[in-house]
PDB file of N, CA, C and O in Angstrom:
ATOM      1  N   MET A   1      73.526  -3.611   9.042  1.00  0.00           N
ATOM      2  CA  MET A   1      73.835  -2.199   9.180  1.00  0.00           C
ATOM      3  C   MET A   1      75.253  -2.041   9.735  1.00  0.00           C
ATOM      4  O   MET A   1      75.706  -2.854  10.540  1.00  0.00           O
ATOM      5  N   PRO A   2      75.939  -1.001   9.303  1.00  0.00           N
ATOM      6  CA  PRO A   2      77.301  -0.787   9.796  1.00  0.00           C
ATOM      7  C   PRO A   2      77.313  -0.379  11.270  1.00  0.00           C
ATOM      8  O   PRO A   2      76.383   0.261  11.760  1.00  0.00           O
ATOM      9  N   GLU A   3      78.366  -0.756  11.952  1.00  0.00           N
ATOM     10  CA  GLU A   3      78.523  -0.418  13.365  1.00  0.00           C
ATOM     11  C   GLU A   3      78.934   1.043  13.557  1.00  0.00           C
ATOM     12  O   GLU A   3      78.583   1.669  14.558  1.00  0.00           O
ATOM     13  N   PHE A   4      79.684   1.580  12.586  1.00  0.00           N
ATOM     14  CA  PHE A   4      80.170   2.956  12.657  1.00  0.00           C
ATOM     15  C   PHE A   4      79.703   3.727  11.434  1.00  0.00           C
ATOM     16  O   PHE A   4      79.367   3.135  10.409  1.00  0.00           O
ATOM     17  N   LYS A   5      79.682   5.057  11.545  1.00  0.00           N
ATOM     18  CA  LYS A   5      79.284   5.897  10.416  1.00  0.00           C
ATOM     19  C   LYS A   5      80.372   6.939  10.162  1.00  0.00           C
ATOM     20  O   LYS A   5      81.240   7.161  11.006  1.00  0.00           O
ATOM     21  N   ILE A   6      80.318   7.567   9.005  1.00  0.00           N
ATOM     22  CA  ILE A   6      81.284   8.603   8.666  1.00  0.00           C
ATOM     23  C   ILE A   6      81.216   9.713   9.717  1.00  0.00           C
ATOM     24  O   ILE A   6      80.134  10.176  10.078  1.00  0.00           O
ATOM     25  N   GLY A   7      82.363  10.122  10.189  1.00  0.00           N
ATOM     26  CA  GLY A   7      82.453  11.149  11.222  1.00  0.00           C
ATOM     27  C   GLY A   7      82.621  10.603  12.623  1.00  0.00           C
ATOM     28  O   GLY A   7      82.981  11.351  13.532  1.00  0.00           O
ATOM     29  N   ASP A   8      82.368   9.299  12.826  1.00  0.00           N
ATOM     30  CA  ASP A   8      82.557   8.721  14.157  1.00  0.00           C
ATOM     31  C   ASP A   8      84.029   8.786  14.552  1.00  0.00           C
ATOM     32  O   ASP A   8      84.919   8.559  13.733  1.00  0.00           O
ATOM     33  N   LEU A   9      84.264   9.099  15.815  1.00  0.00           N
ATOM     34  CA  LEU A   9      85.614   9.097  16.372  1.00  0.00           C
ATOM     35  C   LEU A   9      85.868   7.722  16.966  1.00  0.00           C
ATOM     36  O   LEU A   9      85.070   7.218  17.756  1.00  0.00           O
ATOM     37  N   ILE A  10      86.985   7.118  16.581  1.00  0.00           N
ATOM     38  CA  ILE A  10      87.242   5.735  16.963  1.00  0.00           C
ATOM     39  C   ILE A  10      88.659   5.587  17.527  1.00  0.00           C
ATOM     40  O   ILE A  10      89.497   6.482  17.416  1.00  0.00           O
ATOM     41  N   ALA A  11      88.885   4.428  18.130  1.00  0.00           N
ATOM     42  CA  ALA A  11      90.216   4.045  18.597  1.00  0.00           C
ATOM     43  C   ALA A  11      90.455   2.598  18.202  1.00  0.00           C
ATOM     44  O   ALA A  11      89.519   1.809  18.069  1.00  0.00           O
ATOM     45  N   GLN A  12      91.724   2.268  18.017  1.00  0.00           N
ATOM     46  CA  GLN A  12      92.126   0.894  17.715  1.00  0.00           C
ATOM     47  C   GLN A  12      93.324   0.560  18.598  1.00  0.00           C
ATOM     48  O   GLN A  12      94.364   1.214  18.526  1.00  0.00           O
ATOM     49  N   ASP A  13      93.164  -0.462  19.428  1.00  0.00           N
ATOM     50  CA  ASP A  13      94.244  -0.920  20.292  1.00  0.00           C
ATOM     51  C   ASP A  13      95.045  -1.976  19.545  1.00  0.00           C
ATOM     52  O   ASP A  13      94.473  -2.826  18.862  1.00  0.00           O
ATOM     53  N   TRP A  14      96.353  -1.926  19.672  1.00  0.00           N
ATOM     54  CA  TRP A  14      97.181  -2.950  19.043  1.00  0.00           C
ATOM     55  C   TRP A  14      98.310  -3.341  19.981  1.00  0.00           C
ATOM     56  O   TRP A  14      98.719  -2.574  20.853  1.00  0.00           O
ATOM     57  N   GLU A  15      98.798  -4.550  19.779  1.00  0.00           N
ATOM     58  CA  GLU A  15      99.901  -5.057  20.595  1.00  0.00           C
ATOM     59  C   GLU A  15     100.687  -6.089  19.803  1.00  0.00           C
ATOM     60  O   GLU A  15     100.273  -6.519  18.726  1.00  0.00           O
ATOM     61  N   GLY A  16     101.810  -6.471  20.347  1.00  0.00           N
ATOM     62  CA  GLY A  16     102.604  -7.505  19.708  1.00  0.00           C
ATOM     63  C   GLY A  16     103.419  -7.035  18.531  1.00  0.00           C
ATOM     64  O   GLY A  16     103.633  -7.793  17.585  1.00  0.00           O
ATOM     65  N   ASN A  17     103.883  -5.792  18.569  1.00  0.00           N
ATOM     66  CA  ASN A  17     104.685  -5.262  17.477  1.00  0.00           C
ATOM     67  C   ASN A  17     106.000  -6.032  17.381  1.00  0.00           C
ATOM     68  O   ASN A  17     106.663  -6.262  18.393  1.00  0.00           O
ATOM     69  N   GLU A  18     106.375  -6.430  16.168  1.00  0.00           N
ATOM     70  CA  GLU A  18     107.606  -7.194  15.959  1.00  0.00           C
ATOM     71  C   GLU A  18     108.847  -6.307  15.941  1.00  0.00           C
ATOM     72  O   GLU A  18     109.965  -6.812  16.048  1.00  0.00           O
ATOM     73  N   ASP A  19     108.669  -5.004  15.809  1.00  0.00           N
ATOM     74  CA  ASP A  19     109.789  -4.066  15.814  1.00  0.00           C
ATOM     75  C   ASP A  19     110.270  -3.885  17.254  1.00  0.00           C
ATOM     76  O   ASP A  19     109.513  -3.423  18.108  1.00  0.00           O
ATOM     77  N   GLU A  20     111.518  -4.245  17.522  1.00  0.00           N
ATOM     78  CA  GLU A  20     112.044  -4.178  18.888  1.00  0.00           C
ATOM     79  C   GLU A  20     112.129  -2.753  19.421  1.00  0.00           C
ATOM     80  O   GLU A  20     112.118  -2.552  20.635  1.00  0.00           O
ATOM     81  N   ASP A  21     112.214  -1.756  18.534  1.00  0.00           N
ATOM     82  CA  ASP A  21     112.307  -0.361  18.962  1.00  0.00           C
ATOM     83  C   ASP A  21     110.942   0.271  19.229  1.00  0.00           C
ATOM     84  O   ASP A  21     110.866   1.353  19.811  1.00  0.00           O
ATOM     85  N   ALA A  22     109.878  -0.385  18.814  1.00  0.00           N
ATOM     86  CA  ALA A  22     108.523   0.148  18.992  1.00  0.00           C
ATOM     87  C   ALA A  22     107.913  -0.409  20.278  1.00  0.00           C
ATOM     88  O   ALA A  22     108.338  -1.458  20.763  1.00  0.00           O
ATOM     89  N   PRO A  23     106.932   0.280  20.825  1.00  0.00           N
ATOM     90  CA  PRO A  23     106.276  -0.240  22.032  1.00  0.00           C
ATOM     91  C   PRO A  23     105.527  -1.533  21.728  1.00  0.00           C
ATOM     92  O   PRO A  23     105.152  -1.792  20.585  1.00  0.00           O
ATOM     93  N   GLN A  24     105.317  -2.334  22.756  1.00  0.00           N
ATOM     94  CA  GLN A  24     104.622  -3.602  22.576  1.00  0.00           C
ATOM     95  C   GLN A  24     103.111  -3.436  22.481  1.00  0.00           C
ATOM     96  O   GLN A  24     102.415  -4.366  22.075  1.00  0.00           O
ATOM     97  N   SER A  25     102.597  -2.274  22.847  1.00  0.00           N
ATOM     98  CA  SER A  25     101.167  -2.007  22.685  1.00  0.00           C
ATOM     99  C   SER A  25     100.964  -0.502  22.583  1.00  0.00           C
ATOM    100  O   SER A  25     101.780   0.284  23.063  1.00  0.00           O
ATOM    101  N   ALA A  26      99.870  -0.117  21.953  1.00  0.00           N
ATOM    102  CA  ALA A  26      99.531   1.298  21.798  1.00  0.00           C
ATOM    103  C   ALA A  26      98.074   1.400  21.376  1.00  0.00           C
ATOM    104  O   ALA A  26      97.431   0.397  21.064  1.00  0.00           O
ATOM    105  N   THR A  27      97.566   2.619  21.371  1.00  0.00           N
ATOM    106  CA  THR A  27      96.218   2.894  20.892  1.00  0.00           C
ATOM    107  C   THR A  27      96.302   4.002  19.860  1.00  0.00           C
ATOM    108  O   THR A  27      96.882   5.059  20.108  1.00  0.00           O
ATOM    109  N   ASP A  28      95.713   3.745  18.690  1.00  0.00           N
ATOM    110  CA  ASP A  28      95.630   4.745  17.628  1.00  0.00           C
ATOM    111  C   ASP A  28      94.233   5.348  17.644  1.00  0.00           C
ATOM    112  O   ASP A  28      93.257   4.648  17.912  1.00  0.00           O
ATOM    113  N   PHE A  29      94.131   6.653  17.356  1.00  0.00           N
ATOM    114  CA  PHE A  29      92.860   7.363  17.346  1.00  0.00           C
ATOM    115  C   PHE A  29      92.630   7.979  15.979  1.00  0.00           C
ATOM    116  O   PHE A  29      93.578   8.388  15.308  1.00  0.00           O
ATOM    117  N   GLY A  30      91.360   8.046  15.561  1.00  0.00           N
ATOM    118  CA  GLY A  30      91.064   8.637  14.274  1.00  0.00           C
ATOM    119  C   GLY A  30      89.581   8.869  14.058  1.00  0.00           C
ATOM    120  O   GLY A  30      88.770   8.758  14.977  1.00  0.00           O
ATOM    121  N   GLU A  31      89.253   9.194  12.816  1.00  0.00           N
ATOM    122  CA  GLU A  31      87.876   9.484  12.412  1.00  0.00           C
ATOM    123  C   GLU A  31      87.524   8.638  11.198  1.00  0.00           C
ATOM    124  O   GLU A  31      88.311   8.535  10.257  1.00  0.00           O
ATOM    125  N   VAL A  32      86.338   8.033  11.222  1.00  0.00           N
ATOM    126  CA  VAL A  32      85.866   7.250  10.081  1.00  0.00           C
ATOM    127  C   VAL A  32      85.569   8.209   8.928  1.00  0.00           C
ATOM    128  O   VAL A  32      84.774   9.137   9.075  1.00  0.00           O
ATOM    129  N   VAL A  33      86.215   7.980   7.779  1.00  0.00           N
ATOM    130  CA  VAL A  33      86.010   8.839   6.611  1.00  0.00           C
ATOM    131  C   VAL A  33      85.363   8.080   5.452  1.00  0.00           C
ATOM    132  O   VAL A  33      85.055   8.674   4.418  1.00  0.00           O
ATOM    133  N   GLY A  34      85.157   6.786   5.616  1.00  0.00           N
ATOM    134  CA  GLY A  34      84.501   5.994   4.582  1.00  0.00           C
ATOM    135  C   GLY A  34      84.211   4.598   5.095  1.00  0.00           C
ATOM    136  O   GLY A  34      84.804   4.148   6.075  1.00  0.00           O
ATOM    137  N   LEU A  35      83.290   3.914   4.422  1.00  0.00           N
ATOM    138  CA  LEU A  35      82.966   2.544   4.779  1.00  0.00           C
ATOM    139  C   LEU A  35      82.530   1.792   3.537  1.00  0.00           C
ATOM    140  O   LEU A  35      82.112   2.388   2.544  1.00  0.00           O
ATOM    141  N   CYS A  36      82.636   0.473   3.609  1.00  0.00           N
ATOM    142  CA  CYS A  36      82.317  -0.359   2.453  1.00  0.00           C
ATOM    143  C   CYS A  36      81.776  -1.696   2.941  1.00  0.00           C
ATOM    144  O   CYS A  36      82.308  -2.289   3.880  1.00  0.00           O
ATOM    145  N   TYR A  37      80.708  -2.166   2.293  1.00  0.00           N
ATOM    146  CA  TYR A  37      80.130  -3.472   2.602  1.00  0.00           C
ATOM    147  C   TYR A  37      80.730  -4.502   1.656  1.00  0.00           C
ATOM    148  O   TYR A  37      80.742  -4.298   0.442  1.00  0.00           O
ATOM    149  N   LEU A  38      81.224  -5.600   2.202  1.00  0.00           N
ATOM    150  CA  LEU A  38      81.809  -6.675   1.402  1.00  0.00           C
ATOM    151  C   LEU A  38      80.873  -7.877   1.441  1.00  0.00           C
ATOM    152  O   LEU A  38      80.895  -8.632   2.413  1.00  0.00           O
ATOM    153  N   PRO A  39      80.037  -8.080   0.394  1.00  0.00           N
ATOM    154  CA  PRO A  39      79.045  -9.149   0.416  1.00  0.00           C
ATOM    155  C   PRO A  39      79.625 -10.545   0.198  1.00  0.00           C
ATOM    156  O   PRO A  39      78.975 -11.535   0.534  1.00  0.00           O
ATOM    157  N   GLN A  40      80.836 -10.645  -0.359  1.00  0.00           N
ATOM    158  CA  GLN A  40      81.431 -11.947  -0.659  1.00  0.00           C
ATOM    159  C   GLN A  40      82.718 -12.133   0.132  1.00  0.00           C
ATOM    160  O   GLN A  40      83.328 -11.171   0.600  1.00  0.00           O
ATOM    161  N   ASP A  41      83.115 -13.401   0.268  1.00  0.00           N
ATOM    162  CA  ASP A  41      84.387 -13.696   0.923  1.00  0.00           C
ATOM    163  C   ASP A  41      85.520 -13.035   0.165  1.00  0.00           C
ATOM    164  O   ASP A  41      85.527 -13.012  -1.066  1.00  0.00           O
ATOM    165  N   GLY A  42      86.465 -12.504   0.897  1.00  0.00           N
ATOM    166  CA  GLY A  42      87.654 -11.921   0.288  1.00  0.00           C
ATOM    167  C   GLY A  42      88.889 -12.637   0.797  1.00  0.00           C
ATOM    168  O   GLY A  42      88.792 -13.621   1.530  1.00  0.00           O
ATOM    169  N   SER A  43      90.029 -12.145   0.410  1.00  0.00           N
ATOM    170  CA  SER A  43      91.262 -12.794   0.841  1.00  0.00           C
ATOM    171  C   SER A  43      91.508 -12.611   2.340  1.00  0.00           C
ATOM    172  O   SER A  43      92.189 -13.429   2.959  1.00  0.00           O
ATOM    173  N   TYR A  44      90.965 -11.554   2.921  1.00  0.00           N
ATOM    174  CA  TYR A  44      91.206 -11.286   4.335  1.00  0.00           C
ATOM    175  C   TYR A  44      89.916 -11.158   5.148  1.00  0.00           C
ATOM    176  O   TYR A  44      89.898 -11.489   6.334  1.00  0.00           O
ATOM    177  N   TYR A  45      88.853 -10.688   4.527  1.00  0.00           N
ATOM    178  CA  TYR A  45      87.607 -10.430   5.243  1.00  0.00           C
ATOM    179  C   TYR A  45      86.539 -11.445   4.858  1.00  0.00           C
ATOM    180  O   TYR A  45      86.413 -11.790   3.683  1.00  0.00           O
ATOM    181  N   PRO A  46      85.765 -11.930   5.832  1.00  0.00           N
ATOM    182  CA  PRO A  46      84.689 -12.874   5.513  1.00  0.00           C
ATOM    183  C   PRO A  46      83.506 -12.179   4.836  1.00  0.00           C
ATOM    184  O   PRO A  46      83.412 -10.952   4.828  1.00  0.00           O
ATOM    185  N   ARG A  47      82.624 -12.970   4.279  1.00  0.00           N
ATOM    186  CA  ARG A  47      81.416 -12.477   3.622  1.00  0.00           C
ATOM    187  C   ARG A  47      80.570 -11.653   4.598  1.00  0.00           C
ATOM    188  O   ARG A  47      80.589 -11.880   5.808  1.00  0.00           O
ATOM    189  N   ASN A  48      79.830 -10.691   4.040  1.00  0.00           N
ATOM    190  CA  ASN A  48      78.899  -9.842   4.802  1.00  0.00           C
ATOM    191  C   ASN A  48      79.599  -9.033   5.902  1.00  0.00           C
ATOM    192  O   ASN A  48      79.135  -8.981   7.041  1.00  0.00           O
ATOM    193  N   THR A  49      80.703  -8.416   5.545  1.00  0.00           N
ATOM    194  CA  THR A  49      81.500  -7.641   6.493  1.00  0.00           C
ATOM    195  C   THR A  49      81.506  -6.168   6.099  1.00  0.00           C
ATOM    196  O   THR A  49      81.613  -5.827   4.921  1.00  0.00           O
ATOM    197  N   TRP A  50      81.391  -5.305   7.098  1.00  0.00           N
ATOM    198  CA  TRP A  50      81.608  -3.870   6.892  1.00  0.00           C
ATOM    199  C   TRP A  50      83.058  -3.564   7.229  1.00  0.00           C
ATOM    200  O   TRP A  50      83.568  -4.011   8.256  1.00  0.00           O
ATOM    201  N   VAL A  51      83.720  -2.804   6.371  1.00  0.00           N
ATOM    202  CA  VAL A  51      85.078  -2.332   6.638  1.00  0.00           C
ATOM    203  C   VAL A  51      85.067  -0.809   6.602  1.00  0.00           C
ATOM    204  O   VAL A  51      84.182  -0.192   6.009  1.00  0.00           O
ATOM    205  N   TYR A  52      86.054  -0.223   7.239  1.00  0.00           N
ATOM    206  CA  TYR A  52      86.069   1.221   7.436  1.00  0.00           C
ATOM    207  C   TYR A  52      87.394   1.812   6.976  1.00  0.00           C
ATOM    208  O   TYR A  52      88.447   1.183   7.078  1.00  0.00           O
ATOM    209  N   TYR A  53      87.313   3.034   6.468  1.00  0.00           N
ATOM    210  CA  TYR A  53      88.497   3.805   6.109  1.00  0.00           C
ATOM    211  C   TYR A  53      88.647   4.888   7.173  1.00  0.00           C
ATOM    212  O   TYR A  53      87.697   5.608   7.480  1.00  0.00           O
ATOM    213  N   VAL A  54      89.842   4.994   7.727  1.00  0.00           N
ATOM    214  CA  VAL A  54      90.056   5.854   8.889  1.00  0.00           C
ATOM    215  C   VAL A  54      91.166   6.862   8.610  1.00  0.00           C
ATOM    216  O   VAL A  54      92.227   6.509   8.093  1.00  0.00           O
ATOM    217  N   TYR A  55      90.909   8.113   8.956  1.00  0.00           N
ATOM    218  CA  TYR A  55      91.945   9.144   8.980  1.00  0.00           C
ATOM    219  C   TYR A  55      92.510   9.123  10.398  1.00  0.00           C
ATOM    220  O   TYR A  55      91.862   9.570  11.344  1.00  0.00           O
ATOM    221  N   TRP A  56      93.718   8.601  10.529  1.00  0.00           N
ATOM    222  CA  TRP A  56      94.341   8.448  11.841  1.00  0.00           C
ATOM    223  C   TRP A  56      94.930   9.783  12.285  1.00  0.00           C
ATOM    224  O   TRP A  56      95.711  10.395  11.558  1.00  0.00           O
ATOM    225  N   THR A  57      94.551  10.234  13.491  1.00  0.00           N
ATOM    226  CA  THR A  57      94.947  11.561  13.956  1.00  0.00           C
ATOM    227  C   THR A  57      96.104  11.554  14.951  1.00  0.00           C
ATOM    228  O   THR A  57      96.951  12.446  14.918  1.00  0.00           O
ATOM    229  N   HIS A  58      96.148  10.560  15.832  1.00  0.00           N
ATOM    230  CA  HIS A  58      97.243  10.491  16.797  1.00  0.00           C
ATOM    231  C   HIS A  58      97.265   9.123  17.462  1.00  0.00           C
ATOM    232  O   HIS A  58      96.389   8.288  17.236  1.00  0.00           O
ATOM    233  N   SER A  59      98.292   8.912  18.292  1.00  0.00           N
ATOM    234  CA  SER A  59      98.491   7.607  18.909  1.00  0.00           C
ATOM    235  C   SER A  59      99.168   7.769  20.259  1.00  0.00           C
ATOM    236  O   SER A  59      99.785   8.797  20.539  1.00  0.00           O
ATOM    237  N   THR A  60      99.048   6.747  21.089  1.00  0.00           N
ATOM    238  CA  THR A  60      99.828   6.711  22.325  1.00  0.00           C
ATOM    239  C   THR A  60     101.263   6.279  22.042  1.00  0.00           C
ATOM    240  O   THR A  60     102.107   6.320  22.937  1.00  0.00           O
ATOM    241  N   CYS A  61     101.545   5.871  20.823  1.00  0.00           N
ATOM    242  CA  CYS A  61     102.897   5.500  20.387  1.00  0.00           C
ATOM    243  C   CYS A  61     103.617   6.767  19.931  1.00  0.00           C
ATOM    244  O   CYS A  61     103.319   7.301  18.862  1.00  0.00           O
ATOM    245  N   SER A  62     104.551   7.242  20.725  1.00  0.00           N
ATOM    246  CA  SER A  62     105.230   8.502  20.405  1.00  0.00           C
ATOM    247  C   SER A  62     106.158   8.387  19.200  1.00  0.00           C
ATOM    248  O   SER A  62     106.515   9.405  18.608  1.00  0.00           O
ATOM    249  N   GLU A  63     106.556   7.180  18.823  1.00  0.00           N
ATOM    250  CA  GLU A  63     107.442   6.991  17.681  1.00  0.00           C
ATOM    251  C   GLU A  63     106.702   6.992  16.344  1.00  0.00           C
ATOM    252  O   GLU A  63     107.336   7.037  15.290  1.00  0.00           O
ATOM    253  N   CYS A  64     105.377   6.943  16.373  1.00  0.00           N
ATOM    254  CA  CYS A  64     104.575   6.875  15.146  1.00  0.00           C
ATOM    255  C   CYS A  64     104.331   8.281  14.591  1.00  0.00           C
ATOM    256  O   CYS A  64     104.286   9.254  15.344  1.00  0.00           O
ATOM    257  N   SER A  65     104.175   8.375  13.284  1.00  0.00           N
ATOM    258  CA  SER A  65     103.950   9.666  12.617  1.00  0.00           C
ATOM    259  C   SER A  65     102.464   9.867  12.331  1.00  0.00           C
ATOM    260  O   SER A  65     101.861   9.082  11.600  1.00  0.00           O
ATOM    261  N   TYR A  66     101.883  10.896  12.895  1.00  0.00           N
ATOM    262  CA  TYR A  66     100.468  11.208  12.709  1.00  0.00           C
ATOM    263  C   TYR A  66     100.340  12.690  12.440  1.00  0.00           C
ATOM    264  O   TYR A  66     101.228  13.445  12.836  1.00  0.00           O
ATOM    265  N   PRO A  67      99.290  13.149  11.792  1.00  0.00           N
ATOM    266  CA  PRO A  67      98.155  12.403  11.228  1.00  0.00           C
ATOM    267  C   PRO A  67      98.512  11.783   9.879  1.00  0.00           C
ATOM    268  O   PRO A  67      99.480  12.184   9.232  1.00  0.00           O
ATOM    269  N   PHE A  68      97.694  10.777   9.461  1.00  0.00           N
ATOM    270  CA  PHE A  68      97.856  10.195   8.134  1.00  0.00           C
ATOM    271  C   PHE A  68      96.614   9.404   7.733  1.00  0.00           C
ATOM    272  O   PHE A  68      95.820   8.980   8.572  1.00  0.00           O
ATOM    273  N   PHE A  69      96.475   9.224   6.432  1.00  0.00           N
ATOM    274  CA  PHE A  69      95.440   8.363   5.859  1.00  0.00           C
ATOM    275  C   PHE A  69      96.156   7.366   4.969  1.00  0.00           C
ATOM    276  O   PHE A  69      96.783   7.751   3.982  1.00  0.00           O
ATOM    277  N   ASP A  70      96.069   6.076   5.311  1.00  0.00           N
ATOM    278  CA  ASP A  70      96.800   5.071   4.544  1.00  0.00           C
ATOM    279  C   ASP A  70      95.951   4.373   3.487  1.00  0.00           C
ATOM    280  O   ASP A  70      96.483   3.617   2.674  1.00  0.00           O
ATOM    281  N   GLY A  71      94.638   4.614   3.485  1.00  0.00           N
ATOM    282  CA  GLY A  71      93.770   4.011   2.480  1.00  0.00           C
ATOM    283  C   GLY A  71      93.485   2.543   2.701  1.00  0.00           C
ATOM    284  O   GLY A  71      92.838   1.909   1.866  1.00  0.00           O
ATOM    285  N   GLU A  72      93.951   1.985   3.807  1.00  0.00           N
ATOM    286  CA  GLU A  72      93.734   0.573   4.109  1.00  0.00           C
ATOM    287  C   GLU A  72      92.367   0.370   4.762  1.00  0.00           C
ATOM    288  O   GLU A  72      91.905   1.211   5.534  1.00  0.00           O
ATOM    289  N   MET A  73      91.728  -0.755   4.442  1.00  0.00           N
ATOM    290  CA  MET A  73      90.468  -1.106   5.085  1.00  0.00           C
ATOM    291  C   MET A  73      90.751  -1.592   6.508  1.00  0.00           C
ATOM    292  O   MET A  73      91.753  -2.263   6.758  1.00  0.00           O
ATOM    293  N   THR A  74      89.854  -1.243   7.436  1.00  0.00           N
ATOM    294  CA  THR A  74      89.987  -1.663   8.826  1.00  0.00           C
ATOM    295  C   THR A  74      88.706  -2.367   9.239  1.00  0.00           C
ATOM    296  O   THR A  74      87.613  -1.837   9.042  1.00  0.00           O
ATOM    297  N   ALA A  75      88.833  -3.553   9.808  1.00  0.00           N
ATOM    298  CA  ALA A  75      87.667  -4.320  10.253  1.00  0.00           C
ATOM    299  C   ALA A  75      87.023  -3.643  11.459  1.00  0.00           C
ATOM    300  O   ALA A  75      87.714  -3.142  12.347  1.00  0.00           O
ATOM    301  N   GLY A  76      85.697  -3.634  11.479  1.00  0.00           N
ATOM    302  CA  GLY A  76      84.967  -3.001  12.564  1.00  0.00           C
ATOM    303  C   GLY A  76      85.200  -3.646  13.911  1.00  0.00           C
ATOM    304  O   GLY A  76      85.111  -2.978  14.941  1.00  0.00           O
ATOM    305  N   ASN A  77      85.501  -4.954  13.922  1.00  0.00           N
ATOM    306  CA  ASN A  77      85.684  -5.629  15.204  1.00  0.00           C
ATOM    307  C   ASN A  77      87.002  -5.256  15.881  1.00  0.00           C
ATOM    308  O   ASN A  77      87.264  -5.696  17.001  1.00  0.00           O
ATOM    309  N   THR A  78      87.834  -4.452  15.217  1.00  0.00           N
ATOM    310  CA  THR A  78      89.080  -3.980  15.835  1.00  0.00           C
ATOM    311  C   THR A  78      88.960  -2.533  16.310  1.00  0.00           C
ATOM    312  O   THR A  78      89.908  -1.989  16.876  1.00  0.00           O
ATOM    313  N   LEU A  79      87.802  -1.907  16.086  1.00  0.00           N
ATOM    314  CA  LEU A  79      87.598  -0.497  16.425  1.00  0.00           C
ATOM    315  C   LEU A  79      86.631  -0.350  17.589  1.00  0.00           C
ATOM    316  O   LEU A  79      85.823  -1.238  17.861  1.00  0.00           O
ATOM    317  N   ARG A  80      86.727   0.788  18.270  1.00  0.00           N
ATOM    318  CA  ARG A  80      85.748   1.137  19.302  1.00  0.00           C
ATOM    319  C   ARG A  80      85.500   2.637  19.244  1.00  0.00           C
ATOM    320  O   ARG A  80      86.383   3.411  18.876  1.00  0.00           O
ATOM    321  N   LEU A  81      84.286   3.037  19.612  1.00  0.00           N
ATOM    322  CA  LEU A  81      83.930   4.456  19.652  1.00  0.00           C
ATOM    323  C   LEU A  81      84.624   5.143  20.819  1.00  0.00           C
ATOM    324  O   LEU A  81      84.813   4.550  21.881  1.00  0.00           O
ATOM    325  N   VAL A  82      85.004   6.409  20.606  1.00  0.00           N
ATOM    326  CA  VAL A  82      85.562   7.235  21.680  1.00  0.00           C
ATOM    327  C   VAL A  82      84.895   8.606  21.628  1.00  0.00           C
ATOM    328  O   VAL A  82      84.246   8.948  20.639  1.00  0.00           O
ATOM    329  N   ASN A  83      85.056   9.382  22.685  1.00  0.00           N
ATOM    330  CA  ASN A  83      84.450  10.714  22.751  1.00  0.00           C
ATOM    331  C   ASN A  83      85.255  11.771  22.025  1.00  0.00           C
ATOM    332  O   ASN A  83      84.708  12.804  21.638  1.00  0.00           O
ATOM    333  N   HIS A  84      86.547  11.535  21.833  1.00  0.00           N
ATOM    334  CA  HIS A  84      87.399  12.491  21.130  1.00  0.00           C
ATOM    335  C   HIS A  84      88.494  11.723  20.408  1.00  0.00           C
ATOM    336  O   HIS A  84      88.868  10.621  20.812  1.00  0.00           O
ATOM    337  N   ALA A  85      89.002  12.316  19.336  1.00  0.00           N
ATOM    338  CA  ALA A  85      90.083  11.655  18.588  1.00  0.00           C
ATOM    339  C   ALA A  85      91.338  12.481  18.665  1.00  0.00           C
ATOM    340  O   ALA A  85      92.364  12.101  18.101  1.00  0.00           O
TER     341      ALA A  85
END
């Protein structure tokens, strides 16, 4: 079963940005707008993995442009539930 469902408000913490002008860590916030089960190994995701599509609403990174939807799959193990996005 998937860890998140459509409509869940989530956050993703990231660090180690290679861009010297960007912060070294930040948190992005958004809403799950889709999910997909991957039953087979892929180039990036292992077999039996749920991935999520997220509409990103804002970030602690003031240099980033929000809101946006990039259409990229996001692994569930990089996301966490939050009370607001």
